[in-house]
C-alpha positions in Angstrom: -26.0 -2.3 13.0 -23.8 -0.6 10.6 -21.6 2.2 11.3 -19.7 4.2 9.1 -17.2 6.7 10.0 -17.1 10.0 9.6 -14.0 12.2 9.3 -13.3 15.6 9.6 -10.8 17.1 7.5 -7.4 17.8 9.8 -5.7 16.3 12.0 -5.7 18.4 15.9 -2.5 20.2 14.5 -4.6 21.5 11.9 -2.9 19.9 8.7 -5.2 19.1 5.7 -5.3 14.8 5.6 -7.2 12.7 3.3 -10.2 11.1 5.2 -9.9 8.1 2.5 -5.9 7.5 3.8 -7.1 7.7 7.7 -10.4 5.7 7.1 -8.0 3.1 5.1 -5.7 3.4 8.1 -9.2 2.9 10.8 -9.8 0.1 8.3 -6.3 -1.9 8.7 -5.7 -1.3 12.8 -9.7 -3.2 12.8 -8.7 -5.9 10.5 -5.2 -6.0 12.6 -7.1 -6.1 15.4 -9.2 -9.1 14.6 -6.6 -11.2 13.8 -5.2 -10.5 17.6 -8.4 -11.6 18.4 -9.3 -15.0 16.7 -5.5 -15.8 17.6 -6.2 -15.2 20.7 -9.3 -17.5 20.6 -7.5 -20.3 19.4 -4.5 -20.8 20.9 -7.1 -20.6 24.7 -9.0 -23.4 22.4 -5.4 -25.1 22.5 -4.8 -24.2 26.0 -8.0 -25.8 27.1 -7.4 -29.2 25.0 -4.0 -29.0 26.8 -5.3 -28.7 30.3 -8.4 -31.6 29.5 -5.3 -33.9 28.3 -2.4 -33.1 31.6 -5.9 -33.7 33.9 -7.0 -37.3 32.0 -3.2 -38.0 32.5 -2.3 -37.3 36.3 -5.2 -39.8 36.8 -3.3 -42.4 35.2 -0.2 -44.6 36.2 3.1 -43.0 35.3 3.9 -46.3 33.4 1.1 -46.4 31.3 1.7 -46.5 27.5 0.9 -42.6 25.8 1.1 -41.4 22.3 2.0 -38.0 21.7 1.4 -36.4 18.4 5.0 -34.7 17.5 5.2 -32.2 14.0 2.5 -35.1 12.4 4.3 -38.2 13.8 2.5 -39.9 16.7 5.5 -41.1 19.5 4.7 -44.0 21.5 5.7 -42.7 25.3 4.9 -43.6 28.4 2.2 -41.0 30.9 5.0 -39.8 32.8 7.3 -38.7 30.1 4.6 -36.9 28.2 2.4 -35.2 31.1 5.7 -32.9 31.7 5.8 -31.8 27.8 2.1 -31.3 28.3 1.7 -29.0 30.9 5.2 -27.2 29.4 3.4 -26.7 26.6 0.2 -25.5 28.3 2.3 -22.7 30.1 4.1 -21.5 26.8 1.3 -21.4 25.1 -0.5 -19.3 28.1 2.7 -16.9 27.8 1.5 -16.5 24.6 -2.1 -15.4 25.0 -1.0 -13.1 27.4 1.9 -11.4 24.8 -1.0 -11.1 22.2 -3.4 -9.6 24.9 -0.8 -6.9 25.5 -0.1 -6.4 22.1 -4.7 -6.5 22.1 -4.7 -3.2 24.1 -1.7 -1.8 22.4 -3.9 -2.1 18.7 -7.0 -1.0 20.9 -5.2 2.0 21.9 -3.8 2.6 18.8 -7.1 2.6 17.0 -8.8 5.3 19.8 -5.9 7.7 19.2 -6.8 7.3 15.7 -10.2 8.4 16.8 -9.9 11.2 19.1 -6.9 12.6 16.4 -8.8 12.7 13.2 -12.4 13.5 15.3 -13.6 10.1 13.5 -17.2 10.0 14.4 -19.4 7.0 13.5 -22.4 7.4 11.3 -25.2 4.6 12.9 -27.9 3.5 10.0 -30.6 6.3 10.6 -27.5 9.2 10.0 -26.4 7.5 7.1 -29.2 7.4 5.0 -30.5 11.3 6.6 -26.9 12.0 5.3 -27.5 10.3 1.6 -30.9 12.2 1.4 -29.1 15.3 2.0 -26.7 14.1 -1.2 -29.6 12.8 -3.1 -31.1 17.2 -2.7 -27.8 18.9 -3.0 -27.5 17.0 -6.4 -31.2 17.8 -7.6 -30.3 21.2 -6.3 -26.5 21.4 -8.0 -27.9 19.7 -11.2 -31.1 22.6 -11.5 -28.3 25.5 -11.2 -26.5 26.8 -14.0 -22.9 24.8 -14.4 -20.6 28.1 -14.1 -21.4 27.1 -10.2 -18.5 23.9 -8.8 -19.0 21.6 -5.7 -16.1 22.8 -2.8 -16.5 20.1 -0.7 -15.4 16.1 -0.4 -17.6 14.0 1.2 -16.3 10.6 2.2 
């Protein structure tokens, strides 16, 4: 379902605001929200891979040869040397995910505050079609009236 924001012309304090500025601000916040969500998804995949590798390495002898990719270079070590590094990386990824989840919650609150502050309402497709039809009727009636009358409102 496609939605379009409808912004009223003043904020909570009663000061006039440009609806286009508010819509752009909302779009920017939503893009940032989406980027954080995708980064969390990437890190969760990496964390899962680290856990699978760590689980597999726990089953082998610590003296067994293992290879680890460090900065694009494949390094030969023993499983006993590699396992702690993999587990540490998994812990660091977990911490990064937790930090991003906090940022995501803050961004969600910021979006919600903007929606409440500017009384933003999202139009569904049916409401958008109805609004466009009303605009067309107004344009038709305005073209039939004398040109001395000018439109007084801004619709975004």
